[in-house]
N, C-alpha and C positions, 0 to 999 in steps of 0.2 A: 367448087365442091360444097354441097349442102347436106343437111341432115334430113333423112327421110323418116326414119323410125328409131326408137329406142325400145328394145324388148328386154325385160328382166324376167328370168325364169328359174324355177327350181330344176335341178338335174337329178336329185336323189329324193326319195327312192325311185321316183319316176319323173319324167319331164312334165312340168306344169307352169304355165305362164302366170306371172304375178302381175306384171304391168306391160302393156303395149301402148306406146305413145306415138302417135302419128303427128308429124310437124307440118305446119303451114309452109308451103314452098317459098312464099315471099312474105315480107312484112313481119308483124309482131307475133311472137309466140309466148303466151303467158302460162306459167304454172302457178295457179291460184291457190292460196292457203286461206281457208275460211276461219282459221283460229283467230280469236280476238287477241289484242295485245295483252289484256289482263291474263288470259289463259296462257299465252306464250311466255309471259314473265314467270309463270309458275313452273316452267320447265317442261310443259307438255307440247313438245315439238312433234309436228306431223310429217316432217321430212321434205319440205318444199325445196330445200337446196340439194337434197339427195340426188335428184335426177341430173342436175348439172355436174355434181361431183362424179357421178357414174360416167357421164359423157367424158369428163376429163380423164378418168381412169382408162376408158376405152381409147383415149388419145395419148396414152403413155404415162400418165401420172404414176408416181411410184407406189404409194401406200394405200391399200384398201382400208387401213385403220381410220382414215378420214370419214368413213361412212358411219362410224359408231363412237368416235372420240370427239369430245367437246373441248376445244382449246381454251375456251373462256373459263370453264369450271374445272378443267384438268381431270375430267372423269370419262369413263366409258359407258356406253349403253350396252350392258352385258346381254340383254335380250336380243338386240339386233345382231351383235357379234356371234352369238351362239346359233341364231337362226341362219345366218349366212353360211356358217361352218357346217351345221347339221344337214341342211338341204342342198349344200354345194351350189349356192346361187350363182348364176352366170348372167352377164349382161351382153346384149348384142346391139351394136350401133350400126345402122345401115346408112351409108353415104351414097349420094348420087351426083354425077356430073352429067354433062350433055351426052356422054357416050356410054358410061358404064355405071353399074351398081356394085358397091363394095360392102362386104360383111366383116365387121371387126368385132371379135368377142373377147371378153375379159372375165376371168373367174373372180368373184368378189369375196373370196376367202383367202386366208394367208397361204402363201406358197402356191397360189393358183397359177394357171397358165394364160397365155395370150395367143390369140389366133387371128389370122387374116385368111378369109375364104377357107376356114376350118383347118388351116395349116398352122401348127404350133410354131412360135418364134421365141427366141431368147429376147431379153429386154432390148439389147442394142440392135439386134436384127429387126425387132418390132419397130423401133424408132426409125431405122433406116428405110424400111419399107413404107411406113406412113409418110415419111418426108417425100418419097418418090410419088406416092398416090396423091397427097394433098397439095404439095408445093411443086411437084415436077422437078425436084432437085436431087441430083445424084452426087454432087460434090460434097465433100466432108463438112464444109462450113458454109453457112451457119448450121447448127444442129437443129433437129426437130424440136427438142424441148426448149431451145432458145427462141423459137418462132411462135409456137402454138399458144404460150401464155398471153400473147398480144390479143388473141381472139377469144380466149376462155379466161376471163378474170373472175376468180372465185373469192380470193381474199380481199380484205378491206384495202381500198386503193387510195393513196394519198395524192396530193397534187404532183409531187415528183414522180409518183408511180405511174402517171399517165404515159410518160415517155421512158421511164426507167422501171419497166414492168418485171424485171428479173431479180433474183436474190442479189444482195449487195456485193458479193464477191465477183460478180461478172464485170469484166474490164470494159473501158471505153472502146478499146479496139474491137471487142466482140460486138458492142452496140453499133459501132460504125458499120461492121459487116452486115448486121441484121438490117439496119435501115437502108443501106445501099441495095440490099437484096429486095426488101419490101417495095421500095420505090423504083427499083430497076434502074438505078443511077449508073451502074456499070454492069458488064457481062457477068454471068454466074461463074464462069470458069476463072476469070481474073479475080473476082471477089473471093472465091474459095481459096485460090492460090495465095492471094494476099493474106488472108486470114491464117492459112497454114504457116506461112513464113513468119507472121507475127507471133503465132503460138511457139514456133521453133526458137525464135529470138528470145521470147520470154523464158522458155526452158533453158536456153543457153545462158542467159543472164542469171537465172536462179542457180544453175550449176556453179557458175563463177562465184556467186555470193556465198553459196553453201560451202564451197571449198575454202574460200578466204576466211569464213567464220570458223571452220573446223581447225584450220591451221593458225588461227589468230594473227592473220596478216591483213594489211590494209589493201594492197593491190599488187598488180604485176610489177609496177614501178618500185614498190617496196622490196619485192623479191630481188629485182635486179640490183638495187642499191645494196641490199644485204650481200649479194654475190660479190660486188665490188669490194666491200669491206673484208670479206673472207679471203678473197684473192690477195688483197694487200697484206693481211695478217699472215697468210701462208708464205708469202715472199719474204717477210721479215723473219719468220721462224726458220725457214730453210737457210737463209743467210747465216743466222746464228748457229745452226747446226753445222754448216760448212766450216765455220770458224773452229768448232770443237772436233772436227773429223779426224785430227791427228791422234785422238785418243783411241781410235780403233785398234792400233797396234799394241796398246797396252791393256786391251780389254780383258784378256785371260788372266794377266797378273792381278789386275784390279779385282776381278771376280774372286780369285783365290784369296786375296787379301781381305775382301769383304766376308768371305766364308769363315776365314780364321778369326776375324773380329767377332762374328756371330758366336763361334765356338767359345771364344774367350769370355764373352758376356754370359753365355749359358753356364760355363764352369764356375764363374765367379758367383752367379746366383746360387748354384748348388752348394758351393763352399759356405756361403752366408747362411744357408739353411742348416747345413751340417754343424757349423760352429755354434749356431743358436741351440741346436739339439744337445751338443756336448756341454755347453754351459748349463742347460736345464738339468741334465743328468747329474753333473757335479753338485749342483745345488741340492738335488734330491739326496745324494750320498751324505753330504754335510748335515742335512736335516735329520737323517736316520741315525747318523753317528751321535748327534746331539741327543736324540731320544734315548739311545742306549746309555749315554753318559748320565743323563738327567732322570734316570728311572725313579719313580716315587715309591720307595719300598714300603712306606707306611700304608699307602692306599692298596698296594698289592697284598700286604699282610692282612688287611681287613677283608679283602676278597677271599683270601685263603681261609681265614677263620670262619667266615660265613659258609663257605663250601664244606668245611669240616663239620660244622654243626648239623648240616643236613646228612653228611656221610661220615659218621664217627669212625668207621673202619678204614678211612682213607689212608693208603699206603705211602703216598708221596709226602716229602717233607717240604717245608717252605723254601729251603734252599734249592730244591729241585724246580720249583715254580720260577724262581728268579733266573735260574739257568736256562729254562725253556723260553722265557720271555726274551732274554738276550740273544738266544740262538735264532729265534724267528727274525729279529731285526737284522742280525748278521747275514742270514740267508737272503734277505731282500737286498742288503748292501752288495752281497756277492753277485746277485743276478743283474743289478743295475750296472755294476762295474764291468760286467761282461758286455753289456750294451755300449758302455762308454768306450771300451777297447775297439769294438766294431766300428763305431762312428769315427774314432780317431784314425783308424786304419783307412776308412773310406775317404776321410778328409785329406790324408797324406797322399792317396792315389790321385785325388782331384788336383792337389797342389803340384804333383809331378806332371800330370797331363797339361796343366796350365803352363808350366814352365817350358815344356816341350813345344807347345803351340806358340808361345812368345818367342822362343828361339827360332822357330820356323818363319814367323812373321818378320823377324829382324833380317832374315836372309833376302826378303823382297826389297830391292834397293830403290824402288821408285819413290822419289821424294817430291818431285814437282807436281805430281798428280795425287789426288786423294778421292775418297768416295763421294765427296760433295760435288766434284766436277762430273763424275759419272751419273750422280743423281740428276744433275742439271741436263745432261744429254738425254737421259731417259725421260725426263719431264718434257723436253722439247719434242721428242718423238711422240709422246702421248698426245700433246697438244696438236701436232701436225695430223696425227691420225683422226682425232676428234673433229678437227676442222674439215678434213677431207670427207668424212662421213656426212657432216652437215652440208658441205658443198654438193655432195651427191643428191641429198634430199631436196636441196634448193633447185638443182638442175631438173629433177623430176617434176617439181611443182611448176617451175617456169615453163617447161615443155608442155605440161598439161594446160596451163592457162593460155599459153601462146596458141595452142591448138584450138581452144575455145574462142579466142579472139579472132583467129583466122576464120572459123565457122561463122562467127558473129559478123565479120566484115563481108564475107561471101553472101550471107543472108541479106545484109543491108543493101549490097549491090543488086541482088535479085529483086528486093522490094522496090528499090529506086527504079529499076527497069520496068517492073509491073506498073508502078504508078505513072511512068511515062506513057505506057500503052493505054492507060485508062483515060479516055477522052472525056472531058467534062462537058462536052456539048450536050445541051438539052437539060442539064440539071435544073436550071431555073424554071424552064418551061414545065418540067414535070412537077416540081414543088408548087408552081403557080396553079397548075390544074387541080392539085389536091386542095390548095388553100381556097380556091373558089367554092368548093363544096363545104369545107370545114368552116370557113368564116360565115357562110350562109346559115349553116346549122346553129352556130354559136349566136348569131344575131337574132335568129328566131327564138332562142332560149333566153337570152339576156339583153338583147339590144346592143351587144358588143361584138366586135370582130376579133377573133384570135387567129393567129397565123403561125404556121410551122416554118422554121428556117433551118437549112442545112449549112453548117459551117465547114467549108473545105479546108480551112486552116486550124481546125480544132486541136490537132496534135501540137502544132507549134505554139498555139495560144493556151494550151493546157486547159481546154474546156470540153464540155460534153458535145458530141457531134451534132445533135439537133437541139433546138430550143423552141419554146412557145412564147411568142411575143404577146405582150399585153395581158399575160396571165399572172398578174401580181396583186399585191394587197392581201389583206386578211379576210378572205372569203370563207363562207361556211362549207362544211363537208358536202352538203347537198349540191351546192353550186359546182364544186370540184367534180362531183360524180357526173353531173349532167354534161360538163364540158368533155369528160372522158368518153361519155356516150357519143357525143358529137365527133370526137376525134376518131373513134373506132368505126362508127357508121360512115364517116367521110372516107376513111381508107377503104372500106368495103366497096363503096361506090366507085372510088378511084381505081381499084384493082379490076373491077368488072369492066369499066369503060376502056381501060388500057389493055385488057385481055391478059392480065397477070394471073398466073395459076396460084390461087390462094383460097383459104376458106371464104365462102360467101355466107358465113354466119358469124355473129358476134354474141357471146354469152356473158352476161353480167349478173352478179349476185349483190345482195345487200343494197337494194335501191330504196329502202324504206325512208331514208333520211332526205331523199330528193323531194323538193316542194311539189305540191299537186299541180301548180301551174307548169312547171318544167316537165312533169310526167305527161301532162296533156300534150305539150309541145313535142315531146319525144315520140309519143304515140302517133301524132299527126305526121311527123317526119317518116315514121315507119310505114305509113300508108303508101309512100312513094318510092321506098327503097327496093332495089332488085334482089336483095339478099334477105337473110333471116336475122331478126333480133330476138333473142331468147332470154327471158328473165323470170325468176320466181318472185312473187309479190303477195303481200297480205291483201285480202279482199277489201278490208276497210280503208286501205290506202288508195283504192281506185273506185270506191263506191259512188264518187261524184262524177265519174267519167261515163260517157255514153255507154250504157250496159249492152246495147245491141253490138257495139264495136268490141266490147270486152268479151262477150260470148263468142263472137266470130274469131277472136285472137286466142281464146283459151284452148290449150291442148291437154291440160290436166288440172283437175281440181281435187284438192285434199282437205281432209277435216280430221277432227279428233276421233271420229268413228270410221274414217277411211284413210288411214295413214299409208305412206308409200309402200311399205313391204306387207301391208295388210296383216299386221300383228299387233 
């Protein structure tokens, strides 16, 4: 599968083509940026990487924000964002193989749609259909967006990123499936099935770990040991309860006795309160009687004389005032004494009730048993009930984990069976064929041979499935980048020679750090490849290379006066 064209057009208010880029069918495809490095450092970007970002979007990349967001400066190009939104800009990527032409369209504004042959697709449907078209793969694993980043490298790529080209959360199991598919080490069906089982195993293990964490338990063995302890405790408690079972025949009498005891306690509390109130009332009466006895006649006379000075015609005599004062105190005494009689009557009633209850309690002749033993029986019953509930919870947890363990065992058996079916015949021959091209390209670039190795025992040895031999030491970024180019171009040639359905194009960004000598060598290699190598590059980085060849390879040229979106 190769790229024939990339067309970017406005769809509103009317359709208008912004860019139409026709790609060279074979060899080098250059997107040339005439901006000098000085101008570029000032932030005046013309959009040389925009074309390959749009290709990536047409190949299922998630966010159109990448077209106007600068991750280095953490800023947005508002002009580009609004342009895409206002004119509802759409990209069309035209792919060709030996038999057919495919039109893939992607709206370049937020919440835009995705189309294949003008049929709209949801994101997952879009990826699934592209995987069929580009890789001829209908099985669920590997996914399209796990495969395509190997061919479209837009972000900065480190040494590890050459073979680990996906986000860090992708597992080694996933990479194993990817590389086995790319190099056709095993059949597609077995690979996909193996990957599915691994995913299910991973999900099963996560379920077990999540459950164990939520229940604060260590493992299924811990649950089983806990169950053993509970069963032992239940046996002990049931034996103790059996020893006290003779108490059942006395239960009614004990309950009556307990109720009488509660009534006695309640009456005694009420009597204490009443007696306290009686004592308080008696003290109040004594105090008032003392006030009556200790009347201050001299002070009272002064009050009387003062009142008379204000009212000369006052009819009352001083003796009347004294009599009134004493009468008021006596009235209060009389009122309180009525309250005293009421409380004393109530207390007598309590005392009578208490005596009746005491007499009734004495009639209960149980002497060998008391409430303490009944409390012990009730406590035993409560403990047995609590442990029974806990046992039920443990049984549910054990059943759930045992079910997961059964699933896990079944999946492991299926995985073992699939691995038996996977014949490893020809693995070394396939990798050898790739390395012949890969090492040749690397030797041309640096005079060194780098080799790819697939480790069949990677899981047991807890290593990454593939490795690059002789790629060590503290080498510069440019050198790393050139070896990655060799790696990707070598795979493209390998897939073409073996008839593997895969992209016959490689797209790289950020090649400016690559030394001019390696750039020349890469361009020389590209003259002989059967696929397409697509890169954006600054003009001044290639001004010492044969300009006739550059002009032939150039598919788009941009400048400060001719930016990608023409704005």
